[in-house]
N, C-alpha and C positions, 0 to 999 in steps of 0.2 A: 957496270955490274948490273945484273937482272935483279930488280927487288922481289925480298921473299914475300910469297902469299902470307898474310898475316893469318889465315885459317889454318894454314900448313904450320906455321910459327906456333900457333896455339896448340896444336896437337903436340908438336914437339915438346913444347914447356909443360903441357899436362903428363906426357908419358915420363918426363924427368921428376916431376912432382911426386908422380906415382911410386917411382924407384926410389925416391927418397924416403917415402913412407915404408917401403917395404924392408929397407935397410934398418929402419929404426924401431925397434921394439915397443919403446915408449909410444910412439905416435902410432903405430899400427894397434896397439892395444886399446888406445884411447878410441879410436874410431870404432872398433869392435865390442867396446864394452856394453853399450845398450843391447845389442842381440845375445850376448852371453849372460847378462844379469837376467833378460828377460826369460831365457830357456833355464837358468837355474831356478828362476822363483816358480815357473810354471812345473819345471819336474819335481820340486818340492812338494807344490800343491797336488799334483797328480799322484805322488808316493801316499800322501797323507789322505787322499780321499777314500771314502768307504764304498761309495758305488761305482757304476760305470762313467766315468768321466770323458768319454771319448768324445762326445759332442761338444763338452765345454772346451775341450782342448782344441779341436779345431777351430772353434768360434776364438778362441784365445791367440790361436796362431795367426788367423786371417786379421785380427786387429792389431797384432804386432807387426805384422806386413805392411799393413795400410800406414800405421802410425810411423814407421821407419821412413817412408816415403815422404809423408807430410812434414817430419822433424827435420829431414836433410834438406828439403826444399825452402821451407819457411824459418828455419832456425839456422842450421850449418851455413848456409848462403849468405845471410845476413853477417853471421860471425867471421865470415871470411873478409867481407867487405869492411867490418869494423876495425879488424886487425890489420888489413893492408892500407885502410885509411890512416892509422896511427902511427904507423912505422914509416909512413911516407913512400911506400911502396907505389901507390896511386898518382902521387905527385911526380914522381922520376918517371912515369909513364905517360903524363900528360902531354907532354911536348913531341913525343917519339911517334911518327906517322905510322900508323896500324898497330898500335902498341895495345889501345883499348880492346878491337876486336879480338887481338891474340889472346889478351887476358882472358877474357870472357870464354873463349871458346876452350883454354886451359881448365878453366874453373869447373864449366860444365862436365868436360870429360873427368876431371878428378871426382865430382860429386856424383856422376853415373858409375864411376868404378868402384868406388867406397861404397855407394849404396846398395849397387847390385850385390856385392860382396856379404853385405850384412842380410840381404834378403835370402841370398843361397844358403849362409849360415842357420837363418832361421828356418828355411825349408826343409834341409837335409839333417840339421840338427834336431827339429821337430820331428822328423821321422823316427831318428835313432833314439833320441832320448824318451820322447814323449807318445812314441809309437803313432804319431799323428799321421792320417793318409795324404798322400802326395795328390795333385790331380790325377783322375783316374783316366782319362780319355785325351787323346791330341786336341780335340774342340777345347776342353778344359785348360789345357797348357796354354792355348793360342789366346783365351779369354784371359787368363792370368797375364801373360805377357802383353796383350793389347791393353788392359786397365792399368798396369805398371808403367808403360811407356806414357799413355795419356796422362797419368795422375802425375808424372813427372813433369812433362810438359806445362801441366797446369800449375805445378806450385815452385818449380826453380825459377822461372822468369818472374813471377811475384815476388818470391823471395828476393830476388836481386833487386826489384823495384823497392821494396820496403827497407832494404839494407840502405839503398840511395838516400831514402827519407828520415832515417832516424839519424837522430845527433850523433856526433863523433865522440860518443863516451860509452863505456862498458856497461854503466850503470842504467842507460836507456835500453840496451840489449836486454839486460836482466829483467827490467820491468814489461818488455815486450812479451817475454816467455810466459807471462801470468795469462794474459788473455789468450795464448797459444794452448795452454794447458787447459784452460777452460773451454776452448773450442772442442778440444779432444774429447771431452766429457760429454758434451751436448751432440755430437755427431754420431755415436752409435758405434765407435769402434771396439769397444770393450764390454757396453751393457746394452741391452735390447732398446732401440730408439723409441718403439712402441710405449715403453715404461715412462717416457718422458711426458710432461705436459704438452699440450698441443703447439703452445706458442714456440717451445724450446725445438719442437721436431721441424718446424717452419725454418727456424732461424737456423738451425743447424744444417738443413737441406740447401741451405744457399751457398755453403762452402764446399770445396772440393773433397773434404775427407770422409764426409757422410757417403759420397758417392763411391770413392775409392776403397773404402771398406767393404760397401756392399759388392762391389765387383769381384774384389777378391774373394768374398764369403761365396759368391756363385762359382767360382773356380774350384774351392777347397771343399766345399760341401754337397752334400748329395742334393738332388733337384727337389726333393720331399722338404729340404730346409727352407725353401723360399716361402714356405706358409708362415715363418717367424718373422718376415719382413712386414714393413707398415703396411704396404701396397699389397702383400701376398704374391707377389713376384720379384725378378730380378731386376726389371726395369732396365734393360740394356740401352735402349734410346734414350732415355732420360740422362742416363750416367754418361754416355757418350756426349751428349748434347751439353750438358753442365762442364763437363771437363774441358771441352773444346773449346767453350766460351771463356773459360779462365785462361786457357793457353793463350788465345788470340789476343785477351786483356793484357796479359802478362808482356806478350811479345811486343805490343804495341807500347807500352808505358815504360819497361826497363830501359830500353837503349837511350832515349831521351832524359830518363832521370839520372842513368849513370854519366851520361856525358856532362850534366848539369852539376854533379858533384865533383865530377872530376876537374871542371872548370873554377870550380869555387875553392878547391885546395890551393894553399899557397905556403912558403916556407913561413911566413909570418904565424900563420895558424897553426902550423905543426910545431913551430917552436913554442907557441902558447899553451898548446895541449900538453906539451913535454914538459914544461914549467909547472902546470897546475897538478902532473901526475907526481914529479918529484915533490911538490909542496906537500902532497898527501902523504907520500911514503915517509916523509921527514917527521910527521906527527904519527 
């Protein structure tokens, strides 16, 4: 029998997972909650605004899109790994040839599809409810697509690497969320970066969210808005360079860390985690 290509198997598995989500209203709602809440809050704010909030709406929408990419990559991917580690999925896959590449391909496909749906909901929901402007030219659409692709490549592999390093406990994931939320604050996604102290500006510029948010703004805002940026320009070259560096680092680190995590899984460690979990629920 001809062996099945693990990448083809991964695409099939990812498609199955997506169909399962579409058939479950609860799961579908859970993945779309964040963009729906964002649109609701933005609509309420725009309705209660006295002046012309068009510029603020565009800035807020750009920050929401950039944060969606960031959160899916650095929060949702580690959450997947934590859940599959705790329920024994990774342990069952460890001894199957080609299972780990197939698993990773399936998760990447799942994340890309759900993240893409969230971004489309933000874009067109923002245009409908908030009267936000969509990219006005083909060049701006291409810029938006390029930034989102580069941003995804920068954060998803790094999210997998971080998920492989986190201890196998949901408490660790909850603690990890706190610095991520702080990073969102200092990256200028929702507040002007130039209003922050210089040290925080430099720190935020090291991480990809600052550049994803700036790239999205360059696609959604008029060219005159670049005067609001720290450098007074959209900085396409630095944006591309920083995101590519994060993407390369993630793709170099993630596979080895994931293989190490899978090797360290065992039936005894899984049983021990289950015993501790049951002990906690008993109290």
